[in-house]
Structures are given as structure tokens and as C-alpha cells.
C-alpha angles and dihedrals in degrees: 000000000000126000110266145173115216117195119171113155100160118131109222118205106190134183146039120348092356090137085076088072095059098102095049090048096048089051090047089059093049102264121159105151115031134195107210110204121193140159140243101329109281090108087060096042093052094049092240094116091053090049092050093047090048092051092048092047091049087064093050096253121152114228137199117187128217115182134166099077104153132201112280087031117226134214095250093075089048093055089046092051093048091055093045093052092048096045093045096041094232124176108190135041123212118192114203107188142039134307097303092055092044093049091049090051092052094050090049090049092053094041094054091062093047127084094207137054111307088222087073085080092058097049090044095245090126138017126229110248100163137015138168114266113270127198130179144217101200118218103160118045103213122086099045089221089136088075104026138078092228136111132182121197133170119225102217097203093060100022089234114153106194139163140218130202121202106150094168090060113021105043107120116259087226138355124205112210118186112168089202089071089066097055093097098044110128114253091248092058094046091050095045091051091051091053089049093053093048089049092052090057093046091053087060094037096053094076135130093213113124129234100019098134094142095054091046092052095045091050094046092048093047093052092048089050091050093049091051095048091041092062090049095046096049089053095043114021089187095057100126097194093051092046089047093054091044091053096049092043090057090056094045089048093063112024092085098253089122095043102052112129095009141097112247129216117204091172093127090047088054094052091046093050088061091053090049094048096046101036102019095230125165107276098227093045089053089052090052087060099039102043098060088045089052093047091047090055092045090051086072101035110032108004105161103094093032088055091048090052090049093051099045103036102032099025094235106180121245138169092250133028085221107081089200092063093055118104111249094252092053090048087055093048095048090046092052089051090051089053090051092047092053089047089050093051092051091048104038102031104029096029090222127149114266100185132052093246090051085050087059096260105109094160110031119191094237092178091058095042095051095042095051092042090058095039087060100037103029135255091292123019139154132092099218095048131355109257116210124180089263092053096048091049090052089051091050088049093051086055090063095072 
């Protein structure tokens, strides 16, 4: 196990009607003038935004609203939010929505405290050292941004979808998590969110770090719980217990609990980010295509952790319960079956696309995808296996069928 620092100060307020506490909580964390960030209108239509604003005003807090954040959030809304905060002299940011809204709020919070272009944080030209406090009212379990110090934004001019990670500064002060707010989510959003949280765990799980048994078991158990709850929630969207487990799993998947002491990968996310940037696909759906393709490639080239995942999560039979005792060829066969099992879950239970044509990309521009991927990540990247342009192209090609 590697050395690590784990810092997770977010206060989670979980359960029915918890959004009613938002005013008290904002005041508790020093808010006086609040930017309320939300998305495309569902928060308004459902009445949630009105309830949130009423709770804030009841505590004497001044509010300014900024709506219109869309999936695969872009830099334009970040620049707009920074200008609003500075012009209105706001001191707190509340995100009402899912990962796109929360990530936008975090980028605004960091950008307000910086004299240069906030995009400097995403191209690693500058490091976030200060930010306005951020809090969340979560409506879409998926990204886990309600418990992480991460943010992912797309720069429209260059079609770069990049992330930053600053857990010491950007973790929310509090996150309100009411599973009832997710009852009316479309099946597509629910399924895409589930794929995203499984991918977040796998990006940590696929690691060559030694002696990380606790992280492995936490990740495996969380994925098994997600799979169980997913089947229930796809059958009955108003199953509170299933929704509650899905919502909490999304946070656990991305708050670094499963990654302490290990090297993380994030190769598959990097490849999917290029799909999202170029074709504007739903992030979780893109991951449902790319992760089975990635695991299929790794079954041949670095099968050990993929085989362990297959055995423990999908009960793929093997001649020994100890993956290290398996002959290499058996490891490869077990790993390949694990990739097939994950793909089958995405397709049969979540009803998500599992190939690029099914995702609506029948003729991908592989040259552009690979070129931009390696411009952003380097000629060779990846912690689980070194990814060169030839390798990433092959993985994209696997995702075609």
C-alpha cells in the first residue's frame, strides 16, 4: 500500500425532505450572499428550486440564480458564473443538480479567486489554492461530485474535455442527498449514472499497486451493491431503498475511499472524454461502451485484476480462488468473461449502448480521437497499462463491435 493523505470534510445530510435544511446549512457555513447554480429547468419544473430558494430566504440569505448548465458542462457557463459572483459580491455557491452543475460550481468557485483564466487549472498551468465555499443539493446520482474535489469541464473552442482534482480546496462544505428527488429521473439518466459510478470504482480498482486488499474489497462490494440496486430501480423507479443505495454508492465511488493507498488509472475516462468532446454523447453511456472494450483489451495484455474482478463480482468460475495461482492463459480467459459480463449488465439490465454505432457514432473519426487524446494526455499514458496511440486506437476499434 502506498503512502496517502485522505481528507474528506463534506457534511452529508441524507434522507427524505433534507433539502428543507439548505438555508440553515448554508448559514452554518458562513453564507450571506449565495449564487444558486442549476441546469436545464427540471429543478424549476419539479418545484425543487422554489423550495431551495424559500429555505435560503427564510434564513435571510440573498440569492442570485444562474441556470442553463447542460450535460458535458462547458467553459462558457463558468466564465458567466465568475462574472456574476464578482459583480454581485457573492460569497457562497450552491449547486442544485447533478455532476455537471456541481462541476461548474466548483470551477466558478476556483476561478473567482484567481487573477488569470480558470482554464489554467485544467491544463495544469496553475494550481487551485483558494476557492469560494461550495455546497450541493444532489438530483442525479452519477458523477460523485457531491463528495469529491474534482471538476470536469469542456472548452468549446478547442473541444478539450479535461478535469482537475483539488480535494483539499474543492470538496463541498455540505451535500444534501434526498433519494426521493431522483424518482422522476428518466431511465436513461438513471442508467447512465449507474454506469458512471461503476466506472469510477474500476478506474481505482484497475491498479498494479500491491497489498491494497481493503480498497479492492470495498470496490467489489460497492459494485455488487450497485448491480443489485440497479436491477430493482430499473424495474421500479420509485423503490426508495434501491434509489438510496444507488445515491450513496455514487458518492462512495468517487470520494477516494476506494482509492486510498493505490495508484489510479483513469485511462478509460480519458478515452470517453474525447468521445464526449467530439460527439457530445452522454458521459455514462460512453463509459458503458468504452469500459468493456478496455477490459477486453486488458484481458489479453494485463489480465490479473480484470480476472479478479470477474471472479469476485460476477462469480466467473476459475480453478483457484486466488487469481495469482491461475495460469496466465486461464487468467486471460476469466478476464475476458468478466469483460463480457460487464457488457451484458450494461446492455441487458441498464439498456445502454455497448458499441460506438449503438451510441450513435457509426463512423468514428479515429484519427482525430487518438490525436486529441494523446495531445491532452501525452504520447504514452495510463497506470494499469501503458497506452500508446496504437493501443488506444485498437481499444476504440474494439468498441465498434
